[in-house]
N, CA, C and O atoms as CSV, one atom per row, in Angstrom:
chain,resi,resn,atom,element,x,y,z
A,1,MET,N,N,-2.319,-77.998,-51.835
A,1,MET,CA,C,-1.648,-77.129,-52.774
A,1,MET,C,C,-0.626,-76.269,-52.046
A,1,MET,O,O,-0.930,-75.155,-51.619
A,2,ALA,N,N,0.557,-76.782,-51.911
A,2,ALA,CA,C,1.593,-76.057,-51.190
A,2,ALA,C,C,2.313,-75.059,-52.083
A,2,ALA,O,O,2.903,-74.101,-51.582
A,3,LEU,N,N,2.277,-75.260,-53.374
A,3,LEU,CA,C,2.972,-74.435,-54.354
A,3,LEU,C,C,4.479,-74.449,-54.142
A,3,LEU,O,O,5.166,-73.461,-54.403
A,4,ASP,N,N,4.972,-75.562,-53.674
A,4,ASP,CA,C,6.409,-75.765,-53.641
A,4,ASP,C,C,6.752,-76.559,-54.889
A,4,ASP,O,O,5.973,-77.397,-55.345
A,5,HIS,N,N,7.922,-76.286,-55.431
A,5,HIS,CA,C,8.265,-76.961,-56.677
A,5,HIS,C,C,8.642,-78.391,-56.390
A,5,HIS,O,O,9.374,-78.612,-55.426
A,6,PRO,N,N,8.216,-79.362,-57.126
A,6,PRO,CA,C,7.148,-79.269,-58.124
A,6,PRO,C,C,5.773,-79.373,-57.461
A,6,PRO,O,O,5.586,-80.092,-56.479
A,7,ASP,N,N,4.836,-78.645,-58.020
A,7,ASP,CA,C,3.458,-78.719,-57.535
A,7,ASP,C,C,2.642,-79.442,-58.599
A,7,ASP,O,O,2.479,-78.918,-59.701
A,8,PRO,N,N,2.121,-80.638,-58.298
A,8,PRO,CA,C,1.461,-81.439,-59.321
A,8,PRO,C,C,0.225,-80.784,-59.926
A,8,PRO,O,O,-0.049,-80.976,-61.111
A,9,VAL,N,N,-0.516,-80.025,-59.152
A,9,VAL,CA,C,-1.717,-79.376,-59.700
A,9,VAL,C,C,-1.312,-78.259,-60.653
A,9,VAL,O,O,-1.829,-78.176,-61.767
A,10,PHE,N,N,-0.395,-77.402,-60.225
A,10,PHE,CA,C,0.067,-76.335,-61.117
A,10,PHE,C,C,0.704,-76.916,-62.369
A,10,PHE,O,O,0.438,-76.453,-63.478
A,11,ASP,N,N,1.541,-77.926,-62.193
A,11,ASP,CA,C,2.229,-78.520,-63.340
A,11,ASP,C,C,1.256,-79.174,-64.322
A,11,ASP,O,O,1.572,-79.315,-65.504
A,12,ALA,N,N,0.075,-79.575,-63.843
A,12,ALA,CA,C,-0.921,-80.208,-64.716
A,12,ALA,C,C,-1.712,-79.200,-65.551
A,12,ALA,O,O,-2.424,-79.594,-66.475
A,13,LEU,N,N,-1.598,-77.904,-65.240
A,13,LEU,CA,C,-2.319,-76.897,-66.029
A,13,LEU,C,C,-1.807,-76.891,-67.462
A,13,LEU,O,O,-0.609,-77.040,-67.705
A,14,SER,N,N,-2.717,-76.719,-68.399
A,14,SER,CA,C,-2.322,-76.573,-69.800
A,14,SER,C,C,-1.637,-75.222,-69.980
A,14,SER,O,O,-1.673,-74.387,-69.076
A,15,ALA,N,N,-1.023,-75.002,-71.119
A,15,ALA,CA,C,-0.360,-73.721,-71.394
A,15,ALA,C,C,-1.355,-72.568,-71.314
A,15,ALA,O,O,-1.043,-71.519,-70.751
A,16,SER,N,N,-2.547,-72.752,-71.870
A,16,SER,CA,C,-3.540,-71.668,-71.825
A,16,SER,C,C,-4.062,-71.460,-70.404
A,16,SER,O,O,-4.352,-70.329,-70.013
A,17,ASP,N,N,-4.186,-72.548,-69.622
A,17,ASP,CA,C,-4.590,-72.416,-68.217
A,17,ASP,C,C,-3.517,-71.689,-67.413
A,17,ASP,O,O,-3.837,-70.901,-66.523
A,18,LYS,N,N,-2.255,-71.946,-67.717
A,18,LYS,CA,C,-1.181,-71.239,-67.015
A,18,LYS,C,C,-1.226,-69.746,-67.350
A,18,LYS,O,O,-1.002,-68.907,-66.478
A,19,GLN,N,N,-1.510,-69.421,-68.592
A,19,GLN,CA,C,-1.627,-68.008,-68.971
A,19,GLN,C,C,-2.775,-67.352,-68.193
A,19,GLN,O,O,-2.634,-66.236,-67.693
A,20,GLU,N,N,-3.890,-68.042,-68.096
A,20,GLU,CA,C,-5.033,-67.551,-67.315
A,20,GLU,C,C,-4.650,-67.422,-65.834
A,20,GLU,O,O,-5.012,-66.442,-65.183
A,21,PHE,N,N,-3.934,-68.390,-65.316
A,21,PHE,CA,C,-3.467,-68.350,-63.936
A,21,PHE,C,C,-2.632,-67.092,-63.697
A,21,PHE,O,O,-2.829,-66.394,-62.703
A,22,TYR,N,N,-1.704,-66.804,-64.604
A,22,TYR,CA,C,-0.835,-65.637,-64.428
A,22,TYR,C,C,-1.612,-64.328,-64.518
A,22,TYR,O,O,-1.310,-63.381,-63.792
A,23,MET,N,N,-2.602,-64.262,-65.392
A,23,MET,CA,C,-3.424,-63.052,-65.467
A,23,MET,C,C,-4.200,-62.861,-64.166
A,23,MET,O,O,-4.263,-61.755,-63.628
A,24,ARG,N,N,-4.780,-63.931,-63.673
A,24,ARG,CA,C,-5.546,-63.842,-62.419
A,24,ARG,C,C,-4.634,-63.496,-61.239
A,24,ARG,O,O,-5.018,-62.717,-60.367
A,25,LEU,N,N,-3.445,-64.066,-61.211
A,25,LEU,CA,C,-2.520,-63.790,-60.124
A,25,LEU,C,C,-2.089,-62.325,-60.138
A,25,LEU,O,O,-2.035,-61.690,-59.085
A,26,ALA,N,N,-1.784,-61.785,-61.308
A,26,ALA,CA,C,-1.398,-60.373,-61.398
A,26,ALA,C,C,-2.511,-59.487,-60.847
A,26,ALA,O,O,-2.243,-58.536,-60.113
A,27,PHE,N,N,-3.754,-59.797,-61.198
A,27,PHE,CA,C,-4.885,-59.025,-60.684
A,27,PHE,C,C,-5.033,-59.194,-59.170
A,27,PHE,O,O,-5.201,-58.214,-58.444
A,28,ASP,N,N,-4.970,-60.429,-58.706
A,28,ASP,CA,C,-5.138,-60.688,-57.274
A,28,ASP,C,C,-4.068,-59.992,-56.430
A,28,ASP,O,O,-4.332,-59.602,-55.292
A,29,LEU,N,N,-2.873,-59.836,-56.979
A,29,LEU,CA,C,-1.825,-59.137,-56.243
A,29,LEU,C,C,-2.163,-57.657,-56.064
A,29,LEU,O,O,-1.800,-57.058,-55.052
A,30,THR,N,N,-2.852,-57.067,-57.037
A,30,THR,CA,C,-3.254,-55.663,-56.870
A,30,THR,C,C,-4.284,-55.545,-55.755
A,30,THR,O,O,-4.267,-54.583,-54.988
A,31,VAL,N,N,-5.175,-56.518,-55.666
A,31,VAL,CA,C,-6.188,-56.515,-54.604
A,31,VAL,C,C,-5.523,-56.765,-53.253
A,31,VAL,O,O,-5.869,-56.121,-52.263
A,32,ALA,N,N,-4.575,-57.694,-53.207
A,32,ALA,CA,C,-3.883,-58.008,-51.956
A,32,ALA,C,C,-3.119,-56.802,-51.423
A,32,ALA,O,O,-3.004,-56.630,-50.210
A,33,ALA,N,N,-2.603,-55.972,-52.307
A,33,ALA,CA,C,-1.855,-54.781,-51.867
A,33,ALA,C,C,-2.739,-53.849,-51.045
A,33,ALA,O,O,-2.234,-53.107,-50.202
A,34,ARG,N,N,-4.020,-53.875,-51.273
A,34,ARG,CA,C,-4.927,-53.022,-50.502
A,34,ARG,C,C,-4.922,-53.379,-49.025
A,34,ARG,O,O,-5.206,-52.531,-48.178
A,35,GLU,N,N,-4.604,-54.622,-48.712
A,35,GLU,CA,C,-4.532,-55.039,-47.310
A,35,GLU,C,C,-3.387,-54.345,-46.576
A,35,GLU,O,O,-3.345,-54.344,-45.346
A,36,LEU,N,N,-2.467,-53.762,-47.323
A,36,LEU,CA,C,-1.281,-53.149,-46.729
A,36,LEU,C,C,-1.459,-51.673,-46.429
A,36,LEU,O,O,-0.583,-51.057,-45.823
A,37,TYR,N,N,-2.571,-51.099,-46.839
A,37,TYR,CA,C,-2.762,-49.660,-46.687
A,37,TYR,C,C,-2.677,-49.198,-45.240
A,37,TYR,O,O,-2.218,-48.086,-44.979
A,38,ASP,N,N,-3.104,-50.017,-44.306
A,38,ASP,CA,C,-3.205,-49.586,-42.917
A,38,ASP,C,C,-2.176,-50.226,-41.981
A,38,ASP,O,O,-2.336,-50.159,-40.763
A,39,ILE,N,N,-1.132,-50.840,-42.523
A,39,ILE,CA,C,-0.133,-51.428,-41.620
A,39,ILE,C,C,1.055,-50.480,-41.476
A,39,ILE,O,O,1.154,-49.475,-42.181
A,40,GLU,N,N,1.935,-50.809,-40.573
A,40,GLU,CA,C,3.103,-49.977,-40.271
A,40,GLU,C,C,3.879,-49.695,-41.564
A,40,GLU,O,O,4.153,-50.627,-42.321
A,41,PRO,N,N,4.237,-48.438,-41.834
A,41,PRO,CA,C,4.820,-48.039,-43.122
A,41,PRO,C,C,6.074,-48.813,-43.537
A,41,PRO,O,O,6.210,-49.157,-44.711
A,42,ARG,N,N,6.984,-49.094,-42.617
A,42,ARG,CA,C,8.205,-49.822,-43.026
A,42,ARG,C,C,7.888,-51.233,-43.480
A,42,ARG,O,O,8.450,-51.721,-44.460
A,43,LEU,N,N,6.992,-51.880,-42.771
A,43,LEU,CA,C,6.586,-53.228,-43.156
A,43,LEU,C,C,5.810,-53.184,-44.472
A,43,LEU,O,O,6.029,-54.014,-45.354
A,44,ALA,N,N,4.912,-52.221,-44.599
A,44,ALA,CA,C,4.142,-52.083,-45.835
A,44,ALA,C,C,5.069,-51.864,-47.024
A,44,ALA,O,O,4.844,-52.419,-48.099
A,45,HIS,N,N,6.106,-51.061,-46.835
A,45,HIS,CA,C,7.057,-50.789,-47.932
A,45,HIS,C,C,7.701,-52.088,-48.413
A,45,HIS,O,O,7.794,-52.331,-49.617
A,46,ARG,N,N,8.138,-52.908,-47.484
A,46,ARG,CA,C,8.782,-54.180,-47.860
A,46,ARG,C,C,7.821,-55.066,-48.645
A,46,ARG,O,O,8.201,-55.667,-49.650
A,47,TYR,N,N,6.582,-55.142,-48.184
A,47,TYR,CA,C,5.588,-55.930,-48.904
A,47,TYR,C,C,5.308,-55.345,-50.292
A,47,TYR,O,O,5.223,-56.077,-51.278
A,48,PHE,N,N,5.168,-54.024,-50.355
A,48,PHE,CA,C,4.901,-53.387,-51.649
A,48,PHE,C,C,6.033,-53.644,-52.640
A,48,PHE,O,O,5.780,-53.874,-53.822
A,49,VAL,N,N,7.267,-53.609,-52.171
A,49,VAL,CA,C,8.398,-53.897,-53.055
A,49,VAL,C,C,8.290,-55.322,-53.593
A,49,VAL,O,O,8.456,-55.552,-54.791
A,50,GLY,N,N,8.014,-56.271,-52.712
A,50,GLY,CA,C,7.879,-57.662,-53.149
A,50,GLY,C,C,6.725,-57.862,-54.116
A,50,GLY,O,O,6.861,-58.573,-55.112
A,51,LEU,N,N,5.578,-57.232,-53.823
A,51,LEU,CA,C,4.423,-57.336,-54.721
A,51,LEU,C,C,4.723,-56.696,-56.064
A,51,LEU,O,O,4.352,-57.234,-57.107
A,52,ASN,N,N,5.387,-55.557,-56.046
A,52,ASN,CA,C,5.730,-54.877,-57.292
A,52,ASN,C,C,6.655,-55.736,-58.150
A,52,ASN,O,O,6.460,-55.849,-59.360
A,53,GLU,N,N,7.652,-56.336,-57.526
A,53,GLU,CA,C,8.567,-57.199,-58.282
A,53,GLU,C,C,7.836,-58.407,-58.863
A,53,GLU,O,O,8.083,-58.794,-60.006
A,54,ALA,N,N,6.946,-58.997,-58.087
A,54,ALA,CA,C,6.165,-60.142,-58.573
A,54,ALA,C,C,5.284,-59.723,-59.743
A,54,ALA,O,O,5.231,-60.407,-60.765
A,55,GLN,N,N,4.595,-58.598,-59.589
A,55,GLN,CA,C,3.729,-58.112,-60.671
A,55,GLN,C,C,4.544,-57.770,-61.908
A,55,GLN,O,O,4.105,-58.027,-63.029
A,56,HIS,N,N,5.713,-57.200,-61.719
A,56,HIS,CA,C,6.567,-56.866,-62.861
A,56,HIS,C,C,6.885,-58.115,-63.681
A,56,HIS,O,O,6.789,-58.100,-64.909
A,57,GLN,N,N,7.261,-59.187,-63.003
A,57,GLN,CA,C,7.581,-60.434,-63.707
A,57,GLN,C,C,6.357,-60.974,-64.446
A,57,GLN,O,O,6.452,-61.385,-65.603
A,58,LEU,N,N,5.223,-60.970,-63.775
A,58,LEU,CA,C,3.993,-61.498,-64.377
A,58,LEU,C,C,3.553,-60.666,-65.578
A,58,LEU,O,O,3.284,-61.206,-66.651
A,59,ILE,N,N,3.483,-59.363,-65.392
A,59,ILE,CA,C,2.984,-58.493,-66.463
A,59,ILE,C,C,3.950,-58.464,-67.636
A,59,ILE,O,O,3.521,-58.410,-68.789
A,60,GLN,N,N,5.246,-58.498,-67.358
A,60,GLN,CA,C,6.226,-58.557,-68.442
A,60,GLN,C,C,6.012,-59.813,-69.285
A,60,GLN,O,O,6.025,-59.753,-70.514
A,61,HIS,N,N,5.815,-60.946,-68.618
A,61,HIS,CA,C,5.560,-62.204,-69.326
A,61,HIS,C,C,4.276,-62.111,-70.154
A,61,HIS,O,O,4.258,-62.500,-71.321
A,62,LEU,N,N,3.212,-61.599,-69.552
A,62,LEU,CA,C,1.927,-61.496,-70.256
A,62,LEU,C,C,2.025,-60.557,-71.457
A,62,LEU,O,O,1.459,-60.833,-72.515
A,63,ARG,N,N,2.741,-59.455,-71.291
A,63,ARG,CA,C,2.915,-58.504,-72.399
A,63,ARG,C,C,3.700,-59.149,-73.537
A,63,ARG,O,O,3.315,-59.034,-74.700
A,64,HIS,N,N,4.791,-59.822,-73.207
A,64,HIS,CA,C,5.594,-60.478,-74.244
A,64,HIS,C,C,4.779,-61.519,-75.002
A,64,HIS,O,O,4.792,-61.549,-76.233
A,65,THR,N,N,4.069,-62.371,-74.266
A,65,THR,CA,C,3.319,-63.426,-74.944
A,65,THR,C,C,2.156,-62.850,-75.751
A,65,THR,O,O,1.805,-63.399,-76.795
A,66,ALA,N,N,1.554,-61.755,-75.285
A,66,ALA,CA,C,0.478,-61.116,-76.061
A,66,ALA,C,C,1.008,-60.558,-77.378
A,66,ALA,O,O,0.266,-60.449,-78.354
A,67,GLN,N,N,2.288,-60.207,-77.403
A,67,GLN,CA,C,2.907,-59.667,-78.612
A,67,GLN,C,C,3.544,-60.762,-79.466
A,67,GLN,O,O,4.171,-60.475,-80.486
A,68,GLY,N,N,3.382,-62.010,-79.048
A,68,GLY,CA,C,3.923,-63.130,-79.810
A,68,GLY,C,C,5.360,-63.471,-79.473
A,68,GLY,O,O,5.946,-64.348,-80.106
A,69,ALA,N,N,5.938,-62.803,-78.496
A,69,ALA,CA,C,7.302,-63.112,-78.051
A,69,ALA,C,C,7.232,-64.263,-77.039
A,69,ALA,O,O,6.169,-64.519,-76.472
A,70,PRO,N,N,8.343,-64.951,-76.810
A,70,PRO,CA,C,8.283,-66.135,-75.945
A,70,PRO,C,C,7.997,-65.872,-74.470
A,70,PRO,O,O,7.350,-66.707,-73.838
A,71,GLY,N,N,8.436,-64.777,-73.896
A,71,GLY,CA,C,8.237,-64.569,-72.462
A,71,GLY,C,C,9.042,-65.569,-71.653
A,71,GLY,O,O,9.959,-66.206,-72.173
A,72,TYR,N,N,8.703,-65.704,-70.393
A,72,TYR,CA,C,9.362,-66.685,-69.533
A,72,TYR,C,C,8.813,-68.073,-69.830
A,72,TYR,O,O,7.768,-68.221,-70.464
A,73,ASP,N,N,9.521,-69.072,-69.369
A,73,ASP,CA,C,9.027,-70.445,-69.447
A,73,ASP,C,C,7.794,-70.515,-68.550
A,73,ASP,O,O,7.913,-70.340,-67.337
A,74,PRO,N,N,6.611,-70.769,-69.118
A,74,PRO,CA,C,5.393,-70.762,-68.304
A,74,PRO,C,C,5.394,-71.812,-67.194
A,74,PRO,O,O,4.672,-71.669,-66.206
A,75,ASP,N,N,6.185,-72.849,-67.345
A,75,ASP,CA,C,6.276,-73.861,-66.301
A,75,ASP,C,C,7.117,-73.385,-65.118
A,75,ASP,O,O,6.999,-73.934,-64.022
A,76,ARG,N,N,7.959,-72.380,-65.319
A,76,ARG,CA,C,8.866,-71.904,-64.275
A,76,ARG,C,C,8.484,-70.544,-63.711
A,76,ARG,O,O,8.951,-70.177,-62.632
A,77,LEU,N,N,7.644,-69.786,-64.413
A,77,LEU,CA,C,7.378,-68.409,-64.004
A,77,LEU,C,C,6.847,-68.303,-62.583
A,77,LEU,O,O,7.270,-67.416,-61.841
A,78,LEU,N,N,5.942,-69.172,-62.187
A,78,LEU,CA,C,5.406,-69.109,-60.827
A,78,LEU,C,C,6.532,-69.181,-59.807
A,78,LEU,O,O,6.522,-68.441,-58.824
A,79,TYR,N,N,7.493,-70.055,-60.024
A,79,TYR,CA,C,8.583,-70.239,-59.079
A,79,TYR,C,C,9.552,-69.054,-59.118
A,79,TYR,O,O,10.157,-68.721,-58.098
A,80,ILE,N,N,9.705,-68.419,-60.274
A,80,ILE,CA,C,10.491,-67.188,-60.384
A,80,ILE,C,C,9.834,-66.092,-59.560
A,80,ILE,O,O,10.503,-65.381,-58.809
A,81,VAL,N,N,8.520,-65.960,-59.705
A,81,VAL,CA,C,7.765,-64.937,-58.972
A,81,VAL,C,C,7.858,-65.181,-57.462
A,81,VAL,O,O,8.087,-64.243,-56.698
A,82,LEU,N,N,7.685,-66.410,-57.038
A,82,LEU,CA,C,7.782,-66.731,-55.612
A,82,LEU,C,C,9.185,-66.458,-55.076
A,82,LEU,O,O,9.337,-65.973,-53.955
A,83,ASP,N,N,10.209,-66.767,-55.870
A,83,ASP,CA,C,11.584,-66.482,-55.444
A,83,ASP,C,C,11.828,-64.984,-55.330
A,83,ASP,O,O,12.492,-64.539,-54.393
A,84,LYS,N,N,11.302,-64.194,-56.271
A,84,LYS,CA,C,11.433,-62.729,-56.194
A,84,LYS,C,C,10.800,-62.217,-54.905
A,84,LYS,O,O,11.379,-61.382,-54.211
A,85,ALA,N,N,9.620,-62.716,-54.592
A,85,ALA,CA,C,8.928,-62.276,-53.380
A,85,ALA,C,C,9.683,-62.722,-52.128
A,85,ALA,O,O,9.652,-62.035,-51.107
A,86,ARG,N,N,10.349,-63.850,-52.204
A,86,ARG,CA,C,11.149,-64.321,-51.075
A,86,ARG,C,C,12.317,-63.360,-50.829
A,86,ARG,O,O,12.663,-63.086,-49.680
A,87,VAL,N,N,12.918,-62.854,-51.899
A,87,VAL,CA,C,14.061,-61.953,-51.791
A,87,VAL,C,C,13.631,-60.547,-51.387
A,87,VAL,O,O,14.247,-59.941,-50.509
A,88,PHE,N,N,12.578,-60.022,-52.019
A,88,PHE,CA,C,12.201,-58.617,-51.838
A,88,PHE,C,C,11.152,-58.395,-50.753
A,88,PHE,O,O,11.001,-57.271,-50.276
A,89,GLY,N,N,10.434,-59.422,-50.357
A,89,GLY,CA,C,9.403,-59.281,-49.334
A,89,GLY,C,C,8.040,-59.668,-49.874
A,89,GLY,O,O,7.800,-59.649,-51.081
A,90,GLY,N,N,7.166,-60.015,-48.970
A,90,GLY,CA,C,5.802,-60.348,-49.350
A,90,GLY,C,C,5.596,-61.761,-49.841
A,90,GLY,O,O,4.566,-62.063,-50.444
A,91,HIS,N,N,6.568,-62.645,-49.590
A,91,HIS,CA,C,6.461,-64.017,-50.091
A,91,HIS,C,C,5.174,-64.700,-49.647
A,91,HIS,O,O,4.498,-65.336,-50.456
A,92,ALA,N,N,4.832,-64.573,-48.372
A,92,ALA,CA,C,3.625,-65.243,-47.862
A,92,ALA,C,C,2.380,-64.720,-48.556
A,92,ALA,O,O,1.467,-65.491,-48.851
A,93,LEU,N,N,2.331,-63.429,-48.819
A,93,LEU,CA,C,1.170,-62.835,-49.479
A,93,LEU,C,C,1.074,-63.284,-50.933
A,93,LEU,O,O,-0.015,-63.599,-51.413
A,94,VAL,N,N,2.196,-63.316,-51.632
A,94,VAL,CA,C,2.208,-63.771,-53.031
A,94,VAL,C,C,1.823,-65.243,-53.093
A,94,VAL,O,O,1.039,-65.647,-53.952
A,95,ARG,N,N,2.363,-66.030,-52.200
A,95,ARG,CA,C,2.050,-67.459,-52.167
A,95,ARG,C,C,0.575,-67.692,-51.855
A,95,ARG,O,O,-0.064,-68.554,-52.459
A,96,GLN,N,N,0.038,-66.923,-50.916
A,96,GLN,CA,C,-1.387,-67.029,-50.576
A,96,GLN,C,C,-2.260,-66.686,-51.784
A,96,GLN,O,O,-3.248,-67.372,-52.049
A,97,CYS,N,N,-1.905,-65.645,-52.506
A,97,CYS,CA,C,-2.671,-65.265,-53.705
A,97,CYS,C,C,-2.584,-66.361,-54.767
A,97,CYS,O,O,-3.590,-66.716,-55.381
A,98,ALA,N,N,-1.391,-66.889,-54.978
A,98,ALA,CA,C,-1.210,-67.943,-55.981
A,98,ALA,C,C,-2.019,-69.177,-55.611
A,98,ALA,O,O,-2.660,-69.781,-56.470
A,99,ARG,N,N,-1.993,-69.550,-54.344
A,99,ARG,CA,C,-2.757,-70.706,-53.884
A,99,ARG,C,C,-4.252,-70.485,-54.090
A,99,ARG,O,O,-4.967,-71.394,-54.514
A,100,SER,N,N,-4.724,-69.273,-53.790
A,100,SER,CA,C,-6.139,-68.945,-53.951
A,100,SER,C,C,-6.563,-69.016,-55.412
A,100,SER,O,O,-7.618,-69.565,-55.728
A,101,VAL,N,N,-5.747,-68.465,-56.300
A,101,VAL,CA,C,-6.058,-68.514,-57.737
A,101,VAL,C,C,-6.114,-69.969,-58.203
A,101,VAL,O,O,-7.034,-70.362,-58.919
A,102,LEU,N,N,-5.137,-70.754,-57.797
A,102,LEU,CA,C,-5.097,-72.157,-58.222
A,102,LEU,C,C,-6.305,-72.920,-57.693
A,102,LEU,O,O,-6.881,-73.738,-58.411
A,103,GLN,N,N,-6.691,-72.668,-56.464
A,103,GLN,CA,C,-7.871,-73.342,-55.903
A,103,GLN,C,C,-9.134,-72.968,-56.670
A,103,GLN,O,O,-9.980,-73.827,-56.920
A,104,ARG,N,N,-9.272,-71.710,-57.041
A,104,ARG,CA,C,-10.452,-71.303,-57.812
A,104,ARG,C,C,-10.452,-71.937,-59.197
A,104,ARG,O,O,-11.510,-72.297,-59.714
A,105,MET,N,N,-9.282,-72.077,-59.797
A,105,MET,CA,C,-9.208,-72.721,-61.112
A,105,MET,C,C,-9.545,-74.204,-61.015
A,105,MET,O,O,-10.225,-74.740,-61.890
A,106,VAL,N,N,-9.081,-74.870,-59.969
A,106,VAL,CA,C,-9.388,-76.289,-59.771
A,106,VAL,C,C,-10.894,-76.466,-59.587
A,106,VAL,O,O,-11.469,-77.440,-60.073
A,107,ALA,N,N,-11.522,-75.545,-58.898
A,107,ALA,CA,C,-12.963,-75.646,-58.641
A,107,ALA,C,C,-13.780,-75.650,-59.922
A,107,ALA,O,O,-14.869,-76.223,-59.957
A,108,VAL,N,N,-13.272,-75.018,-60.976
A,108,VAL,CA,C,-14.031,-74.947,-62.234
A,108,VAL,C,C,-13.422,-75.810,-63.337
A,108,VAL,O,O,-13.876,-75.762,-64.481
A,109,THR,N,N,-12.390,-76.606,-63.003
A,109,THR,CA,C,-11.744,-77.456,-63.997
A,109,THR,C,C,-11.774,-78.904,-63.493
A,109,THR,O,O,-10.883,-79.324,-62.754
A,110,PRO,N,N,-12.794,-79.662,-63.891
A,110,PRO,CA,C,-12.966,-81.022,-63.349
A,110,PRO,C,C,-11.726,-81.908,-63.472
A,110,PRO,O,O,-11.457,-82.699,-62.567
A,111,ALA,N,N,-10.973,-81.801,-64.552
A,111,ALA,CA,C,-9.810,-82.672,-64.743
A,111,ALA,C,C,-8.742,-82.440,-63.676
A,111,ALA,O,O,-7.952,-83.341,-63.397
A,112,LEU,N,N,-8.703,-81.269,-63.084
A,112,LEU,CA,C,-7.689,-80.962,-62.071
A,112,LEU,C,C,-8.057,-81.458,-60.683
A,112,LEU,O,O,-7.194,-81.571,-59.812
A,113,ARG,N,N,-9.328,-81.752,-60.472
A,113,ARG,CA,C,-9.790,-82.135,-59.132
A,113,ARG,C,C,-9.223,-83.477,-58.670
A,113,ARG,O,O,-9.125,-83.723,-57.468
A,114,SER,N,N,-8.860,-84.324,-59.588
A,114,SER,CA,C,-8.379,-85.669,-59.218
A,114,SER,C,C,-6.886,-85.703,-58.968
A,114,SER,O,O,-6.346,-86.752,-58.617
A,115,ILE,N,N,-6.211,-84.585,-59.138
A,115,ILE,CA,C,-4.740,-84.568,-58.971
A,115,ILE,C,C,-4.396,-84.363,-57.519
A,115,ILE,O,O,-3.218,-84.318,-57.165
């Protein structure tokens, strides 16, 4: 699971599974930010900016879809979030969180294990 576009496992998720993936990723990013509490402040700032931008995209999408609005294209949102983190900082951390969420979802979704 490299999470480079296209990623066959991510692309195989149903629309509702992708929504669940995005909710879990938004939460996992808040937990990952705790790892930054004790690192050098300038580096931590760059990571926090990247995490904040990623969370903003995710939560905005989740809020819109919860209200019945279209939100982002669920097939593209992960790649938008990864690109934001690449620009603002924290790409490796966001990618690690996304990979972890996807692995946990595959573990409980038998149809995804064969991909």
